[in-house]
C-alpha positions as CSV (number, residue, x, y, z in Angstrom):
1,M,-10.2,19.7,-13.1
2,G,-13.4,18.7,-14.9
3,K,-16.8,17.9,-13.4
4,I,-17.1,14.4,-11.7
5,G,-20.1,12.4,-12.8
6,R,-22.2,10.7,-10.1
7,N,-21.4,7.2,-11.4
8,Q,-17.6,7.8,-11.9
9,S,-15.1,6.5,-9.4
10,C,-14.6,8.9,-6.5
11,P,-11.5,11.0,-6.9
12,C,-10.6,10.4,-3.2
13,G,-9.5,6.9,-4.3
14,S,-11.9,4.9,-2.1
15,G,-12.9,2.7,-5.1
16,K,-16.6,3.6,-4.6
17,K,-18.8,5.6,-7.0
18,Y,-18.7,9.3,-6.3
19,K,-22.5,9.3,-5.5
20,H,-21.8,6.7,-2.7
21,C,-18.7,8.4,-1.3
22,C,-17.9,12.1,-1.3
23,L,-21.0,13.5,-3.1
24,P,-23.5,13.2,-0.1
25,A,-21.0,14.9,2.2
26,Q,-20.4,17.6,-0.4
27,Q,-24.1,18.2,-0.9
28,A,-24.6,18.4,2.9
29,G,-21.8,21.0,3.1
30,T,-19.7,18.8,5.4
31,T,-17.0,17.5,3.0
32,A,-14.3,15.6,4.7
33,S,-10.9,16.4,3.4
34,P,-9.6,14.0,0.7
35,A,-6.6,13.3,2.9
36,N,-8.8,12.3,5.8
37,Q,-10.9,10.1,3.6
38,M,-7.9,8.4,2.1
39,K,-6.3,7.9,5.5
40,V,-9.4,6.0,6.7
41,S,-9.6,4.0,3.5
42,L,-5.8,3.4,3.4
43,M,-5.6,2.2,7.0
44,A,-8.6,-0.1,6.6
45,A,-7.0,-1.6,3.5
46,I,-3.7,-2.1,5.3
47,E,-5.4,-3.9,8.2
48,K,-7.4,-6.0,5.9
49,V,-4.4,-7.3,3.8
50,Q,-2.4,-7.8,7.0
51,G,-5.3,-10.0,8.4
52,L,-5.4,-12.0,5.2
53,A,-1.6,-12.4,5.3
54,A,-1.9,-13.7,8.9
55,E,-4.4,-16.3,7.6
56,K,-2.0,-17.0,4.7
57,K,-4.7,-16.2,2.1
58,V,-3.9,-14.9,-1.4
59,A,-5.5,-11.5,-2.0
60,F,-5.3,-8.5,-4.3
61,Q,-6.9,-5.1,-3.8
62,E,-6.8,-1.7,-5.6
63,L,-7.4,1.6,-3.8
64,G,-6.8,4.7,-5.9
65,V,-3.0,4.7,-6.7
66,F,-2.4,1.9,-4.1
67,L,-2.2,-1.8,-4.7
68,F,-2.3,-4.3,-1.9
69,F,-1.5,-8.0,-2.0
70,S,-0.9,-11.0,0.2
71,D,0.4,-14.4,-0.7
72,Q,0.0,-18.0,0.6
73,E,3.2,-17.7,2.7
74,G,1.8,-14.8,4.7
75,D,3.7,-11.9,3.0
76,A,1.9,-8.7,2.2
77,W,2.9,-5.6,0.3
78,L,1.6,-2.1,-0.5
79,L,2.6,-0.7,-3.9
80,E,2.1,3.0,-4.9
81,I,1.7,3.2,-8.7
82,T,2.6,6.8,-9.6
83,E,6.2,6.5,-8.3
84,S,6.6,2.7,-8.3
85,D,7.2,2.6,-4.5
86,A,6.7,-0.4,-2.2
87,V,6.7,-1.3,1.4
88,Q,6.2,-4.7,3.1
89,L,3.1,-5.0,5.4
90,A,3.5,-8.5,6.6
91,K,6.1,-11.2,6.6
92,G,5.4,-14.9,7.2
93,G,2.0,-14.1,8.5
94,E,3.3,-11.6,11.1
95,R,2.1,-8.0,10.8
96,L,4.8,-5.4,10.3
97,D,4.7,-1.8,11.6
98,V,3.4,0.4,8.9
99,P,5.7,3.3,8.3
100,I,3.0,6.0,7.9
101,D,3.3,9.5,9.3
102,E,-0.1,11.2,9.5
103,N,-1.0,14.8,10.1
104,P,-4.3,16.7,9.4
105,E,-3.1,17.7,5.9
106,T,-1.1,14.8,4.5
107,I,-0.3,11.1,4.8
108,E,3.3,10.2,4.3
109,I,4.4,6.7,3.7
110,N,8.1,5.9,4.2
111,F,8.5,3.4,1.4
112,S,11.4,1.0,1.7
113,H,11.6,-0.1,-2.0
114,T,10.8,0.7,-5.6
115,F,9.2,-1.9,-7.8
116,A,9.4,-2.7,-11.4
117,L,7.7,-5.2,-13.7
118,R,10.0,-7.0,-16.1
119,E,9.5,-10.2,-18.0
120,R,6.2,-10.8,-16.2
121,Q,7.9,-10.7,-12.8
122,V,8.0,-8.1,-10.0
123,F,11.4,-6.9,-8.9
124,L,12.1,-4.8,-5.8
125,T,15.0,-2.4,-5.3
126,A,15.7,-1.4,-1.7
127,Y,16.3,2.3,-1.0
128,A,18.7,1.5,1.8
129,D,21.3,-0.5,-0.1
130,K,20.0,-0.6,-3.8
131,A,19.8,-4.5,-3.5
132,E,17.4,-6.0,-6.1
133,T,15.2,-9.0,-5.3
134,R,12.5,-10.8,-7.3
135,L,9.1,-11.3,-5.6
136,D,8.3,-14.8,-6.9
137,R,4.8,-14.9,-5.4
138,A,3.7,-11.4,-6.4
139,P,0.7,-11.3,-8.7
140,A,2.6,-9.6,-11.6
141,S,-0.2,-9.9,-14.2
142,Q,-2.8,-8.4,-11.8
143,I,-0.4,-5.6,-10.9
144,H,0.2,-4.9,-14.6
145,A,-3.5,-4.9,-15.4
146,A,-4.2,-2.6,-12.4
147,I,-1.6,-0.1,-13.6
148,R,-3.0,-0.1,-17.1
149,R,-6.6,0.4,-15.8
150,L,-5.5,3.3,-13.5
151,H,-3.7,5.1,-16.4
152,K,-6.8,4.7,-18.6
153,R,-9.2,5.8,-15.8
154,Y,-7.4,8.9,-14.5
155,P,-5.8,11.8,-16.4
156,K,-2.1,12.4,-15.5
157,E,-2.9,15.6,-13.6
158,M,-5.3,13.7,-11.3
159,L,-2.7,11.0,-10.7
160,E,-0.2,13.6,-9.7
161,Q,-2.7,15.1,-7.2
162,M,-3.2,11.6,-5.6
163,H,0.5,11.0,-5.4
164,V,1.9,10.3,-1.9
165,E,5.3,11.7,-1.2
166,R,8.1,9.6,0.3
167,G,8.9,10.3,3.9
168,E,12.2,12.0,4.9
169,D,13.7,8.6,5.9
170,A,13.5,7.2,2.4
171,E,16.1,8.4,-0.1
172,A,15.3,8.6,-3.8
């Protein structure tokens, strides 16, 4: 992997510049593991979008390979770009349990769906029964733009390193 510039996005996926994120810890010799940094950032983003969904506010956020959004009806979703996985975080303003298994080395998200963009719409396919549904209130154009930005910003090798594996409960 090449050298990371101070003003580039931090490879941990926090969305911050490297100089304001991991560089100071690295220079001090106290680097936190990327998994721990991502866990803190990921959980904070999940809680934020769940809170916005409870208030029935429309929101969209990017965090590394993750996209979060909430809609005016109080639904919220987490999308993972590299494998097109999805899991619902809130429904009708009510927070849902987040299916995340954490250990010191990895973060595993048990995604319940895959997502696809077709005809400017977001479609979900459930892992459990392969049923397909259309997310009418999903911000399809923002999701499409975020995916394009991510693929321009990061080389394929880096995206593969940031990939989050499906948990054992989800079937491919």
